[in-house]
LOROSE-817134 format. One record per residue (C-alpha): residue in three letters; x negated, y negated, z; residue number from 1. Coordinates in steps of 0.5 Angstrom, whole numbers, padded with zeros to 4 digits, m for minus. Layout:
<sites>
SITE   res       x       y       z     n
SITE   ALA       X       Y       Z   NUM
...
</sites>
This chain:
<sites>
SITE   res       x       y       z     n
SITE   MET   m0190   m0246    0257     1
SITE   LYS   m0185   m0244    0252     2
SITE   THR   m0185   m0251    0250     3
SITE   LEU   m0192   m0251    0249     4
SITE   ASP   m0192   m0245    0245     5
SITE   LYS   m0186   m0248    0240     6
SITE   TYR   m0190   m0254    0239     7
SITE   ILE   m0197   m0251    0237     8
SITE   GLY   m0193   m0246    0233     9
SITE   LYS   m0189   m0251    0229    10
SITE   THR   m0195   m0255    0228    11
SITE   VAL   m0199   m0249    0225    12
SITE   LEU   m0193   m0246    0221    13
SITE   THR   m0192   m0253    0218    14
SITE   GLY   m0199   m0253    0216    15
SITE   ILE   m0199   m0246    0213    16
SITE   LEU   m0193   m0247    0209    17
SITE   ILE   m0195   m0254    0206    18
SITE   VAL   m0202   m0250    0204    19
SITE   LEU   m0198   m0244    0201    20
SITE   LEU   m0193   m0249    0197    21
SITE   ILE   m0199   m0252    0194    22
SITE   LEU   m0203   m0246    0192    23
SITE   VAL   m0197   m0242    0189    24
SITE   GLY   m0195   m0249    0186    25
SITE   LEU   m0202   m0249    0183    26
SITE   PHE   m0202   m0242    0181    27
SITE   THR   m0195   m0242    0178    28
SITE   PHE   m0197   m0248    0174    29
SITE   PHE   m0203   m0244    0171    30
SITE   GLU   m0199   m0238    0169    31
SITE   PHE   m0195   m0242    0165    32
SITE   ILE   m0200   m0246    0162    33
SITE   ASP   m0203   m0239    0160    34
SITE   GLU   m0196   m0237    0157    35
SITE   ILE   m0195   m0243    0153    36
SITE   ASP   m0200   m0239    0148    37
SITE   ASP   m0195   m0234    0147    38
SITE   ILE   m0189   m0238    0146    39
SITE   GLY   m0186   m0237    0139    40
SITE   LYS   m0188   m0230    0139    41
SITE   GLN   m0182   m0226    0136    42
SITE   ARG   m0176   m0228    0141    43
SITE   TYR   m0181   m0231    0147    44
SITE   GLY   m0179   m0238    0147    45
SITE   LEU   m0180   m0243    0153    46
SITE   LEU   m0174   m0241    0157    47
SITE   GLN   m0177   m0234    0157    48
SITE   ALA   m0184   m0236    0159    49
SITE   VAL   m0180   m0240    0165    50
SITE   GLN   m0176   m0234    0167    51
SITE   TYR   m0183   m0230    0167    52
SITE   VAL   m0187   m0235    0171    53
SITE   ALA   m0181   m0236    0176    54
SITE   LEU   m0181   m0228    0177    55
SITE   GLU   m0188   m0228    0178    56
SITE   ILE   m0187   m0233    0184    57
SITE   PRO   m0186   m0227    0190    58
SITE   ILE   m0193   m0224    0188    59
SITE   PHE   m0196   m0230    0188    60
SITE   VAL   m0194   m0231    0195    61
SITE   TYR   m0196   m0225    0197    62
SITE   ASN   m0203   m0225    0194    63
SITE   LEU   m0204   m0232    0197    64
SITE   PHE   m0201   m0232    0204    65
SITE   PRO   m0208   m0230    0207    66
SITE   TYR   m0211   m0236    0204    67
SITE   ALA   m0206   m0240    0206    68
SITE   ALA   m0206   m0237    0213    69
SITE   LEU   m0213   m0239    0214    70
SITE   LEU   m0213   m0246    0211    71
SITE   GLY   m0206   m0248    0214    72
SITE   THR   m0209   m0246    0221    73
SITE   LEU   m0215   m0250    0220    74
SITE   LEU   m0210   m0256    0218    75
SITE   GLY   m0205   m0255    0224    76
SITE   LEU   m0210   m0254    0230    77
SITE   GLY   m0215   m0259    0226    78
SITE   LEU   m0209   m0264    0227    79
SITE   LEU   m0208   m0263    0234    80
SITE   ALA   m0216   m0263    0235    81
SITE   ASN   m0216   m0270    0232    82
SITE   ASN   m0211   m0272    0236    83
SITE   SER   m0215   m0270    0242    84
SITE   GLU   m0208   m0266    0244    85
SITE   LEU   m0213   m0259    0244    86
SITE   ILE   m0217   m0263    0249    87
SITE   VAL   m0211   m0265    0254    88
SITE   MET   m0208   m0258    0253    89
SITE   ARG   m0215   m0255    0256    90
SITE   ALA   m0216   m0260    0261    91
SITE   THR   m0209   m0258    0264    92
SITE   GLY   m0212   m0251    0265    93
SITE   ILE   m0209   m0248    0258    94
SITE   SER   m0214   m0243    0256    95
SITE   THR   m0217   m0242    0249    96
SITE   VAL   m0214   m0235    0248    97
SITE   ARG   m0207   m0238    0250    98
SITE   ILE   m0207   m0243    0244    99
SITE   VAL   m0210   m0238    0239   100
SITE   MET   m0204   m0233    0241   101
SITE   SER   m0199   m0239    0240   102
SITE   ALA   m0202   m0240    0233   103
SITE   LEU   m0202   m0232    0232   104
SITE   LYS   m0195   m0231    0234   105
SITE   VAL   m0193   m0235    0228   106
SITE   GLY   m0198   m0232    0224   107
SITE   LEU   m0195   m0225    0225   108
SITE   ILE   m0188   m0227    0224   109
SITE   LEU   m0190   m0230    0217   110
SITE   THR   m0194   m0224    0216   111
SITE   LEU   m0188   m0220    0217   112
SITE   LEU   m0184   m0224    0212   113
SITE   VAL   m0189   m0224    0207   114
SITE   VAL   m0190   m0216    0207   115
SITE   LEU   m0183   m0215    0206   116
SITE   ILE   m0183   m0220    0200   117
SITE   GLY   m0189   m0216    0197   118
SITE   GLU   m0186   m0209    0199   119
SITE   PHE   m0179   m0210    0197   120
SITE   VAL   m0178   m0217    0192   121
SITE   ALA   m0185   m0218    0188   122
SITE   PRO   m0185   m0211    0185   123
SITE   ILE   m0178   m0211    0183   124
SITE   THR   m0178   m0218    0180   125
SITE   GLY   m0185   m0217    0177   126
SITE   GLN   m0182   m0210    0174   127
SITE   TYR   m0177   m0214    0171   128
SITE   ALA   m0181   m0220    0169   129
SITE   ASN   m0186   m0215    0165   130
SITE   ASN   m0180   m0212    0162   131
SITE   MET   m0177   m0218    0159   132
SITE   ARG   m0183   m0221    0157   133
SITE   ALA   m0185   m0214    0153   134
SITE   ILE   m0178   m0214    0150   135
SITE   ALA   m0178   m0221    0148   136
SITE   GLN   m0185   m0220    0144   137
SITE   SER   m0183   m0214    0141   138
SITE   GLU   m0183   m0214    0133   139
SITE   HIS   m0176   m0210    0133   140
SITE   GLU   m0170   m0212    0137   141
SITE   ARG   m0167   m0205    0137   142
SITE   GLN   m0173   m0203    0141   143
SITE   ARG   m0172   m0203    0148   144
SITE   MET   m0177   m0201    0154   145
SITE   VAL   m0176   m0198    0161   146
SITE   PHE   m0181   m0198    0167   147
SITE   LEU   m0184   m0193    0170   148
SITE   THR   m0179   m0188    0174   149
SITE   ARG   m0180   m0181    0177   150
SITE   TYR   m0179   m0178    0170   151
SITE   GLY   m0184   m0182    0167   152
SITE   PHE   m0184   m0188    0162   153
SITE   TRP   m0177   m0188    0157   154
SITE   SER   m0177   m0192    0151   155
SITE   ARG   m0171   m0193    0145   156
SITE   ASP   m0174   m0193    0138   157
SITE   LYS   m0168   m0195    0133   158
SITE   LEU   m0163   m0188    0134   159
SITE   ASP   m0169   m0184    0138   160
SITE   PHE   m0171   m0184    0145   161
SITE   ILE   m0178   m0182    0147   162
SITE   ASN   m0180   m0180    0154   163
SITE   ILE   m0188   m0181    0156   164
SITE   ARG   m0190   m0177    0162   165
SITE   THR   m0198   m0179    0162   166
SITE   ILE   m0202   m0185    0159   167
SITE   TYR   m0209   m0183    0158   168
SITE   PRO   m0215   m0189    0159   169
SITE   ASP   m0217   m0187    0151   170
SITE   GLY   m0210   m0189    0149   171
SITE   GLY   m0207   m0183    0148   172
SITE   PHE   m0201   m0180    0151   173
SITE   GLY   m0199   m0173    0155   174
SITE   GLY   m0192   m0170    0156   175
SITE   ILE   m0188   m0173    0150   176
SITE   THR   m0181   m0171    0149   177
SITE   LEU   m0177   m0174    0143   178
SITE   TYR   m0170   m0174    0143   179
SITE   GLU   m0167   m0176    0135   180
SITE   PHE   m0160   m0177    0134   181
SITE   ASP   m0156   m0178    0128   182
SITE   SER   m0152   m0185    0126   183
SITE   GLU   m0146   m0182    0130   184
SITE   GLN   m0150   m0181    0136   185
SITE   LYS   m0150   m0173    0136   186
SITE   LEU   m0157   m0170    0138   187
SITE   GLU   m0161   m0167    0132   188
SITE   SER   m0167   m0165    0135   189
SITE   ILE   m0171   m0165    0141   190
SITE   THR   m0179   m0165    0140   191
SITE   LYS   m0184   m0164    0146   192
SITE   ALA   m0191   m0165    0145   193
SITE   LYS   m0197   m0164    0150   194
SITE   ASN   m0201   m0170    0147   195
SITE   ALA   m0200   m0175    0142   196
SITE   PHE   m0204   m0180    0139   197
SITE   TYR   m0203   m0187    0135   198
SITE   GLU   m0206   m0187    0128   199
SITE   LYS   m0205   m0192    0122   200
SITE   GLY   m0198   m0194    0125   201
SITE   LYS   m0196   m0187    0126   202
SITE   TRP   m0195   m0182    0132   203
SITE   LEU   m0199   m0176    0131   204
SITE   LEU   m0196   m0170    0136   205
SITE   LYS   m0200   m0164    0138   206
SITE   ASP   m0198   m0157    0140   207
SITE   VAL   m0191   m0159    0139   208
SITE   GLU   m0185   m0155    0140   209
SITE   LYS   m0179   m0157    0137   210
SITE   HIS   m0171   m0155    0138   211
SITE   ILE   m0167   m0157    0132   212
SITE   ILE   m0160   m0157    0133   213
SITE   GLU   m0155   m0155    0128   214
SITE   ALA   m0148   m0153    0128   215
SITE   THR   m0148   m0146    0129   216
SITE   LYS   m0155   m0145    0131   217
SITE   VAL   m0161   m0148    0135   218
SITE   THR   m0168   m0146    0132   219
SITE   ARG   m0175   m0147    0136   220
SITE   PRO   m0181   m0148    0131   221
SITE   TYR   m0188   m0149    0134   222
SITE   LEU   m0192   m0153    0130   223
SITE   ASP   m0200   m0155    0131   224
SITE   THR   m0198   m0163    0129   225
SITE   VAL   m0192   m0167    0127   226
SITE   VAL   m0193   m0174    0124   227
SITE   TRP   m0187   m0179    0127   228
SITE   LYS   m0186   m0186    0124   229
SITE   ALA   m0184   m0190    0130   230
SITE   ILE   m0183   m0197    0132   231
SITE   LEU   m0186   m0196    0139   232
SITE   SER   m0193   m0198    0139   233
SITE   PRO   m0198   m0196    0145   234
SITE   GLU   m0200   m0203    0146   235
SITE   LEU   m0192   m0204    0148   236
SITE   VAL   m0193   m0198    0153   237
SITE   LYS   m0199   m0201    0156   238
SITE   ILE   m0196   m0208    0157   239
SITE   VAL   m0190   m0205    0161   240
SITE   VAL   m0195   m0201    0165   241
SITE   ILE   m0195   m0204    0172   242
SITE   ARG   m0202   m0206    0175   243
SITE   PRO   m0203   m0202    0182   244
SITE   ASN   m0203   m0209    0186   245
SITE   LYS   m0196   m0210    0183   246
SITE   LEU   m0193   m0203    0186   247
SITE   SER   m0190   m0203    0193   248
SITE   SER   m0194   m0198    0198   249
SITE   LEU   m0188   m0193    0197   250
SITE   GLY   m0189   m0194    0190   251
SITE   LEU   m0196   m0193    0190   252
SITE   TYR   m0196   m0187    0194   253
SITE   LYS   m0191   m0183    0190   254
SITE   TYR   m0195   m0185    0184   255
SITE   ILE   m0201   m0182    0187   256
SITE   GLN   m0198   m0176    0188   257
SITE   TYR   m0195   m0176    0181   258
SITE   LEU   m0203   m0177    0179   259
SITE   HIS   m0205   m0171    0183   260
SITE   LYS   m0200   m0166    0181   261
SITE   ASN   m0202   m0168    0173   262
SITE   GLY   m0210   m0167    0175   263
SITE   GLN   m0211   m0175    0174   264
SITE   ARG   m0216   m0179    0178   265
SITE   THR   m0213   m0183    0183   266
SITE   THR   m0218   m0187    0186   267
SITE   LYS   m0216   m0194    0183   268
SITE   TYR   m0209   m0193    0186   269
SITE   GLU   m0211   m0190    0193   270
SITE   LEU   m0215   m0197    0193   271
SITE   ALA   m0209   m0201    0192   272
SITE   PHE   m0205   m0197    0197   273
SITE   TRP   m0210   m0198    0203   274
SITE   THR   m0211   m0205    0201   275
SITE   ARG   m0203   m0206    0202   276
SITE   LEU   m0203   m0202    0208   277
SITE   GLY   m0209   m0207    0211   278
SITE   TYR   m0206   m0213    0209   279
SITE   PRO   m0203   m0215    0216   280
SITE   LEU   m0210   m0214    0218   281
SITE   VAL   m0213   m0219    0213   282
SITE   CYS   m0207   m0224    0215   283
SITE   ILE   m0209   m0224    0222   284
SITE   THR   m0217   m0224    0221   285
SITE   MET   m0216   m0230    0217   286
SITE   ILE   m0212   m0234    0223   287
SITE   PHE   m0217   m0231    0228   288
SITE   LEU   m0223   m0234    0223   289
SITE   ALA   m0220   m0241    0223   290
SITE   THR   m0220   m0242    0231   291
SITE   PRO   m0227   m0242    0232   292
SITE   PHE   m0228   m0247    0227   293
SITE   VAL   m0223   m0252    0230   294
SITE   PHE   m0225   m0251    0237   295
SITE   GLY   m0233   m0251    0235   296
SITE   SER   m0237   m0255    0231   297
SITE   LEU   m0231   m0258    0226   298
SITE   ARG   m0227   m0261    0232   299
SITE   THR   m0228   m0268    0230   300
SITE   VAL   m0229   m0267    0223   301
SITE   SER   m0224   m0270    0217   302
SITE   VAL   m0218   m0266    0214   303
SITE   GLY   m0222   m0265    0207   304
SITE   GLN   m0228   m0262    0211   305
SITE   ARG   m0224   m0257    0214   306
SITE   VAL   m0221   m0255    0207   307
SITE   LEU   m0227   m0255    0204   308
SITE   VAL   m0230   m0250    0210   309
SITE   GLY   m0223   m0246    0209   310
SITE   ALA   m0224   m0245    0202   311
SITE   LEU   m0231   m0243    0202   312
SITE   ILE   m0229   m0238    0207   313
SITE   GLY   m0223   m0235    0203   314
SITE   VAL   m0228   m0235    0197   315
SITE   VAL   m0233   m0231    0201   316
SITE   PHE   m0228   m0226    0203   317
SITE   HIS   m0225   m0225    0196   318
SITE   MET   m0232   m0224    0193   319
SITE   LEU   m0233   m0219    0198   320
SITE   ASN   m0227   m0216    0198   321
SITE   GLN   m0227   m0215    0190   322
SITE   THR   m0234   m0213    0191   323
SITE   MET   m0233   m0207    0195   324
SITE   GLY   m0227   m0205    0191   325
SITE   ASN   m0231   m0205    0185   326
SITE   MET   m0237   m0201    0188   327
SITE   GLY   m0232   m0196    0191   328
SITE   LEU   m0229   m0195    0184   329
SITE   VAL   m0236   m0194    0181   330
SITE   TYR   m0240   m0190    0187   331
SITE   ASN   m0233   m0186    0189   332
SITE   LEU   m0233   m0189    0196   333
SITE   TYR   m0227   m0187    0200   334
SITE   PRO   m0222   m0192    0198   335
SITE   ILE   m0220   m0193    0206   336
SITE   VAL   m0227   m0196    0207   337
SITE   SER   m0227   m0200    0201   338
SITE   ALA   m0220   m0203    0203   339
SITE   LEU   m0221   m0204    0210   340
SITE   LEU   m0229   m0206    0211   341
SITE   PRO   m0228   m0213    0209   342
SITE   PRO   m0223   m0215    0213   343
SITE   MET   m0226   m0211    0219   344
SITE   LEU   m0232   m0214    0218   345
SITE   PHE   m0229   m0221    0218   346
SITE   LEU   m0225   m0220    0224   347
SITE   ALA   m0231   m0218    0228   348
SITE   ILE   m0235   m0224    0226   349
SITE   ALA   m0229   m0228    0228   350
SITE   LEU   m0228   m0225    0235   351
SITE   ILE   m0236   m0226    0236   352
SITE   LEU   m0235   m0233    0234   353
SITE   MET   m0229   m0233    0239   354
SITE   ARG   m0233   m0231    0245   355
SITE   ARG   m0238   m0237    0244   356
SITE   ILE   m0232   m0242    0245   357
SITE   ILE   m0228   m0238    0251   358
</sites>
């Protein structure tokens, strides 16, 4: 039986990997086509575009694997069905459940590997890619950007350093701290502002507490507003803000706690968090969805027809998943419901279909 498990697993594994390679290749190509328009902006050349796209591959693998699992299982088991191998297996007393479990074992191993990529590799490479791209496209070579840390966003602007704790949806910022240095790299002043807005090429800092450091004393004037001329622009800050779907589960959890402490809305990030936790369920559901069609009405159809059916199932699932997510954000549904309802629904459909062929 172990030999049979290996044979089925190898066939399904080959199908999933081939489909995943094709899908990732297509999405990588389209991503590179999108980046061509930005080639030539400042120091962003062909090499930087290729590097950026290559660093995005792990997130493509993570996002596309559930659909590759669906199509790959359809192709792998479909090949066995076309060669009448499934009929022989069942004629010798091997149950449909056993065949499905053999395919599922491979799917679970691959799911674990992809989850590790999504949690530990993709966030790092995605962060570096966005950072590299933002720096290369910035208008000033001396401007540098650092990503979100537990202490907010950091940026260098000539001799100055700025820390931003909060980014508001309307384009404003909160929790601004500006460190100003002289040409000898000596700290001249520390400016703290509760809010900041960018108008006509200048930062307008409000509710300001300024620490002016002199040789013999430190003065602390309080000002309503302060104008700060800076290279840093809000557009650049927003370029490097990682989208929720590119954060790891731990990163999402920490950021949700950070938003809670600052009284900000967390629904979008909670939805992304529960979507990540439900990722293994989605992968398992895709494998289960493939098997009823192979043993059922699609057991004698061509490869092209199986691909079409798998693609249609994937499109329907994606649309339902996106619809539930958007409805959850609009109508303030529980994020766990919005995230887990689509895979649970499709899993129920798969189990019902499975019962008909067992």
